[in-house]
N, C-alpha and C positions, 0 to 999 in steps of 0.2 A: 313230251318226254325226250323227243329226239334232240331238241335244242338243249335241254338240260344236259344230256350225255355229252353232246358236242362241247358245251361250254366247260363242263367239268373236266374233260379230257385236256382241252387247251390249257386251262388253269393249272391242272396237276402237272403238266409237262414244264410250264414256266416255273412253278414252285420248286419242282425237283431238280431241274438242270440249271436254272438261272438265279434262284434266290436262296435256297437252303444251304448250299455249299460254298457261298462267296460272302465276302464282307457286304454289309448292308450299303446300298448306294442306289444307282439308277434302277436296278432290277425291281426294287420295292415300289417305286413309283409306277413302273410299267405294270406290275402285277396288281396293284391297288386299282389303277384306272381300268384295266381290263376286267377284274373282278366286279367292280361297280357297274360297269357297262352291261356285262352279261346278267347280273343280278336285276338291274332295273329293267332290262328288256324281258327277262323271264316273268317278273312280277307284272309288268304292263301287258304282256300277252295274255296272262291268265287273269287279268282284271282284278288284281289283288290290292292295288293302290287305292286308298280312299282319300288320302290327303297329300296332294303333291308338295305342299309347303315344306314337309319334312325331308323332301329330296334335296332341299337347299344345303343340308348338312353334307353333301357330297363336296361342296367347296372346301370347308375346313379340313375334312378327311384328306382330300388330295394335297392341299397345301401343307398339312403336317407331314405327310408321307414325302413330299418333295424336300423337306428339310435334311433328310437322310442323304439326298443327292447334292445339296448346296452346301451344307455345314457339316462340321464334325464335332459338335457340342455334346460332351458326355452327360452334362446335366440334364438335357432335354431328351436324349436318346431313349432312356428308359420311360420317362414320363409320357412321352409321345405314343408309345405302344399302348399304354393304358388309355390315353385320351382317344386315340383312333377306335379302339375296341368300344369304348363308351359311346362316342358319336355314331359309330356304325349301328349299335344296337338302338340308339335313339332314332335314327333315321328309319330303320326297318320296322320297329314297333309302332312308331308314330304314323308312317306312311300306310301301313297295313291296317291298323285299327282306327286311325283317324285322329287319335290323341294318345297321351301317355298319362298313366295314373302313377304317381311317385312311389306309393306304397307297394306296388306290384312290380316296379321296374327291375330291381335286382333279381328277383325271382325268375322274371322273363328272360333276363340275360342268360342265366343258367339253363333255362328250358331251351332256348334257341340253340345253345352250344351242344347240349347233351341229348335232348330228346330225339333229334333225328335218328340216333342209333337205334331206337326202339321200333323203327318203321321200316325194317329190312324186307319183311315179307311183302308188304304193300308195294314197295319199289320193285321187288323181283316180279311180282304179278303184272305191274305196269309195263316192265321191259318185255315180258313174254308176249304182250299184246302188239309189240312193235312189228312193223312190216318186215324187217329184217328176219325175225324169227318165224314169220309166217311163210316166208318164201320156201321154195322147194330146196332141198338139200344141194342139188347140182348148182343152183343159183348162188347159194351161200358160198359154196367152194370156189366158184368163179370170182366172187368178190374178194375173198381171202387171198386167192391165188394172185389176183391183180395187185393187191396191196403188197403182198410178199415179193413180187417181182419189181414193183416201182421203188420201194425203199432202197434196196442195194444199189440200183442204177443211179438213183438221186444222190447217194452217198458217194459213189465213185465220181460223179460229175462235179460235185462240190469239192472233192478232194483234188481233182485235176485243175479246176478252175483257181482253187486257192494256191496251188504251186506256181500259177502263171501270173498271179496278181496279188501283190503284197497287201493292198487295202482290203481286198476281198477276203484274204486269209485272216486278216485281223478280226474282221467282221464275224467270221465262223470259226474262230480259233478253237473254242472249246469242242465243237463238233468235229473238227478235223483231228484234234488230239485223240479222239477215239480210235482213229486209224493208226496214229503214231504209237500210242502206248495203250494197248487193249488190255485193260485190267478186268478180267471176267468177274472176280469177286465184287469189284466196285460197281460194274454195270449191273449185276444181279441185285445188289442191295438197292441201288437207285430205282430199278424196275419195281421191286417190291414196295418201296416207299411211294413211288408214283401211283401204284394200284391201290394203296391205302388212302392216299390223298383223294384219288379219283372217287373211290367208293364213298368217302365221307362227304365230298362235295355234292354228289348225286343225291345222297340222303338229305343233306342240308337244304338244297334247292327244292327238293320234293316236299320236305317239311313245311317250308315257308309258303309254298304254293297250295298245298292240299290240307295241311293240318293246323298250322299256327293260329292261335287266337288268344289274345291277352285275357288272362283270368285275374280278377280283383275282387276283394271284398271291401272295397273303398266305402268309407262312411264320411258324411259331412261332419266337420268339427262342430262341437256344441258351441252355441253362441253364449256370449257373456251377458248376463242380465244387469249387473251392477256397474254403473259408470263412476261412482263416488271414489273408488280407490284410484282409478286412472287419473281422474281430475286433480286429486291431492298429489299424486306422484308427479304428474307433469308440471304442475305449478312449482312444487318443491325443487325438482331438478332443474327447471328453468332459472329459478332465482340462484341456485348454487352455481350454475354455469356462468351466469352474468357476473357474479363476484369473482369467480375463477378467471374469467377472460380479463377483467379489469386489472386483477393482480398479476396476471401473465404479461400484460402490456408493460407494467412497471418493471417486472423482473427482467425482461428482455433488455431493458436499458441499463440496468445495473450490472448484468453479466457481460454485456458487450463492452463495458469499460475495462473489464479485467482481460487477462491474456487468453488465448484460444484454448488452452488446456483446461482452464476453469469452466469456460462455457461448454466445451465438448462433454465434460463430466456431467454438467447439469442437463444438457440435451440428452445424453444417453440414459441418464437415471429415470427420465419420466416418459420416454417415447413409447414404450410398449404399454404402459399404463394408459396412455391417451388413446392408443389404438383400441385397447380392450374396452374402454368407456364408449367409444363410438359404436362398437358391436353391440354393447348393452342397449345403447339408445335405439338402434334400428330394431332390435328384438322387442323391446317394449312397445314400440310403435306398431309393429306387425301384430303383436298380440292384441293390442287395444282395438284394432280395426275389427276384431271379431265381435265387438259389441253390437247387439242385434239392431239397434236404432242408430241412425246417424246423429251425432251430437256436434253442433257447430263449435261449442267451446272446446270440446276435446280435440276437434280437428285443427282448430287455431293453435292450441297448446302444442299439438303434434308437429305443426308446421314450424313453429318457433323453435322447437327442439331440433329439427332438421337443420335450421339456421345456425344454432349453436354447435351442431355436429360438424357442419362445414368449417366453422371456425376452429374446433378442435383438430380436425384433419389438417388444416393449414399450419396449426402450431406444431402438430407432430411432423409435418413436412419440414418446416424450418429447423426443428431440433435435429432431425436426421441430417439435414443439409450441413448444418454447422459441424456436426460430428464427423461427417464425411470429409469436409474440407480439412479438418484437423488430422484425421488418421488415414485418409485415403479411400480408395474405391474397391469394393468387394462385390461378389455376386449377390450375397444376402442383402446388402444395402441397397443395390439396384432393384432387388425383388420387393423391398419395402416400399419404394416409390411406386411400383406397379400396384401393389395392393391398396395403397392410398388413393392412387388415381382410379382404380377400379371401383373402390367404395364410393368415391365422389360421384362417378357416373351413375351407379346404382341408386343414389339418393334422389336422382331426378324423377325416375318412374315411381319412386316410393312417395314423393310429394303428390304426384297425380293420384296415386292409389288411395291416399288419405281422403281425397275428396271425390273419387270415383272408384267405389269398391269392386265393381264388375271387371277391372283390369286383372289380367292374369300375371300377377307379379313374379311368381316363381318361374314361370316360363321366360319372362323377360330377363330376370337375373341370370338364368342359364344361358341365354343367347348372349348377353353382354360378357359373361364369363368366357364363352367359346371364342367370341371375337377378339377380346383382349388377349387370351392365351395363344390363339393362332398368330396374331400380330407380333407378339413378343418373341415367337420362334424365329422371326426374321430379323431380329435385332442381334447382331454378332456380339453378344455380351462379352466374350473373352477378348475380342479385339477392342471393344469400347473401354473396358476396364484397364487393359494394358496401356492403350494410348493415353487415357486420362491420368493414370498414375505416373507415366513418363512425363507428361506435360507438367504435372504437379512437382515432379523431381527437378525439372528444369527451373522452376520458380522458387522451390523451398529448399532443395537440396536433400530432401527426405524421400526414401523409397524402400518399401519392404520387398526386396528382390526375392526373398524366399517364397513369398506368396505368388509372385508372377511366374516363377519357373516351376513350382511345384503344384500349384492349384489351378491354373489355367490350361485349357486344352490347346490343340495345335492351331486353332483359328487365330490364336493371338501371336504365333510364332514370328511373323514378319515385324511386328511392333516390338517384341521383346529383343530380337536380333538387332535392333537399332542401338542397343546398349553395348554391343560387342566392342566398340571403339573406346569405351569408358573404362580405364584401368581399374577403377574401384570395384568393378563387378566382373573383371576378366575371367576369374576362376569359376564363378558361377555360371557365366554365359558360355564358357568353353564346355563345361559339363552338360549344360542344357542342349547345346548343339550336338554333342556326341549322342545324348539320349534321343534327340529328335532324328538324327540319322538312323539309329536302330529301328525306331518307330516307322520311319519312311520306307525302309528296306522291307519291313514285314507287311506292307500293304499289298492287297490283292490287285494285280494289274489288268484283270480282265475288264472288259466294257461293262459287264453286268454289275460290277461293284464300283464303277465310276463315281467319283465324289469330288466336287470342285474344291472343297477345302483341303482335302488330301493331295490333289494335283498341285496346289500351290506349295505345299510343303515339299513335294518331290522336286519341284523346279529350283528350290533353294540349293539342292545338292547336285544339280546338273552342271 
């Protein structure tokens, strides 16, 4: 319990004074790393970890939190909060229970977040048993007195050292500012907030160590007895896909002879339909594997359908590629490539699953999704879109300047400002630069909010 109290105190101080009242940046990475470090130490010390493999989710959690320090992408900033919370719960539930039951997962997330509040009495009883509270009154007073004397002395020393050394002053700027501008109301509010966070963290850690246990009424899905329906369905669909692929090969040749706009319309008109068909194929295959007896013919037909699904994914990729070449690059169009790429990877374990049913396919799908999502966070999409559209402009003379200056984030600033020498876009770029200056001036300059992407924008105006 001593370590839980110590960990909660450190984390509550970081959250209150470094994280909550600053722009998200370096402080989030610091908090996440320390939080995970304390949590794993507490769980291991109390022997609560049953499956160490789930601790590997620490990697994507830390990587996703680091994007708030490296990039300034508005698209991912909200999504990553959700992703981090989901991955954190997967790590905790999986490591404590040894596995995760999908049907109980979301209930367990709510339990982990809210149920700690129901165990206040137990925590109070645990704290009363600590050695500090069993000490004599005089001994406790000595400890409190020692702390009370030490804190002001440390504050004065930090203040004096910061006045003599500029680098040291910058490091402890926010602490020193307490002496420069003492706002009693603000200090009291932060202390109250710190106490609330501290109490919740103590309850949270206690709940995970002493109480949490995954509850589930999981039932094995009923197995399918009849194989006739699926055999007819697989054969019919495979014949249809064969005919469709042959016609598509001929269609590509016809439309390529026409101008780009004709082919772009053709590509756009059928792209999403092809994507939807591939999802249907995977769903049918997964449902068919619930047939209670392995059937070689069904497995062969399923494998052939996977082959046609790869062809359909390739056709969808080509359609989107031609459409993009004609109309330019956008965030949505890049995301489409990622979805196609991810589905293509997921089909590989699906083929194995068709022939080897004991494979935990849903778990593999989840891991693939996590890996892909984490990796794409380190693609500077705004920069790539701006660069590719500007390169396209140099070749074709066509550019949607409105999309660049109004839809992309500050990570694209360096590329967009390359157009300021182009008289055709002088007005738009001038206005864009003015808005960028306003945004730059509003940034938090403290080290807790440090962000590489925002620093690049600041340098533009130095």
